[in-house]
N, C-alpha and C positions, 0 to 999 in steps of 0.2 A: 672905539670906545676909549675915552681917556679918563684916567682916575685922578681925582684931586684929593690929596691927603689933607685931612683936617683933624688936628688934635683938639678934641672938644670934650670936656667933662659935662655930664648931664645927670639929671634926676629922672629916673624912669617914670613915665606917666602911668604905667600900668601897676607897678608894685611899690614905687617910691624909693627904690634902692638908689644910692649915690654911685655913679659909675665914673671911673677915671678913664677917659679916652686915651687911646694909644695912637690915634691917627688912622687906625684901621677898624676901630670899634664902631659897629653900626646897630648893635642890639644890646639889650640888658643881659649880662651874663648870669643873673639870678633867675629871671623868669623867661628869658629868650624873646620877649616882645620887642618891637622896634617901632619907628615912625616912618611914614611915607613922606620923606623929605627930598629924595634925589630922583632925577631922571636918569642921569649917568652917575655912577658911583662917586660920591663926594661933592657933587655940584650944588646941592641944596636948592635946586631949581623947581622941584615939584610943588604945585600949589595945593595939592590935596591935604597934606599934613595929617591924614588919618592914621589910626593905629594899625600896625602890621602884626597880625596874629600868627604865631608859629603853628603851622598846621600839620607838618610831618617832617621826618628826616628822610633824606635820600642819599644814595651812594653806599660805599662800604669802607670799612676801616682801612687806613686812617683818614680817608677822604670824604667824610660825611658833610652834608650841606643841610642847613635849615631852610625849609620852604616857608615863606611868609605870604599871607594874603591880607590885603588892605581891607579893613572893616568898613571903609567908606566907599571906595570905588572898585574894589575887587581885584586890583592889580596883584600879580604874583611876582615875587622876587626870591632869589636864591642867594644864600650867603654861606661861606665856609664856617664850620664850627670852630670856635676859638678854644685854645687851651685854658682860657679863664672861665669858660661856660660851666655852670653848675652841673655836676654829674647827675644829680637826682632829677633836674629839669630835663636833661637830655634823655634819660631813661624813660621818663614819663612821656616825652614826645615820641620816642621810638615805638611806643605801644599804640599810637594812633594810626589808624589805617591811612594809606596814601590817597587822600581825597583832594587831589590837586585840581582837576578839571581844566587844565591848560597845558 
């Protein structure tokens, strides 16, 4: 797997927040939602473009990961929690049961 760093700012399609990308940003730090745009991290080669819903947290401190599921095709992706992610959103997500199914 090769990573392609892309520093891109975006407006979150889910909550409308303006997000300043760091080159490693792949989800909205306010609501934790993402878009299904990559096959390999950073390649922007996925054709789905569906919304990636944060469905649970996995791991343990300090190595938590957000698990996303695409609302269009059902793909599951995992991404490290960022220091910029909103604490209240992470706390809310941590209370969801681990309904991954993959």
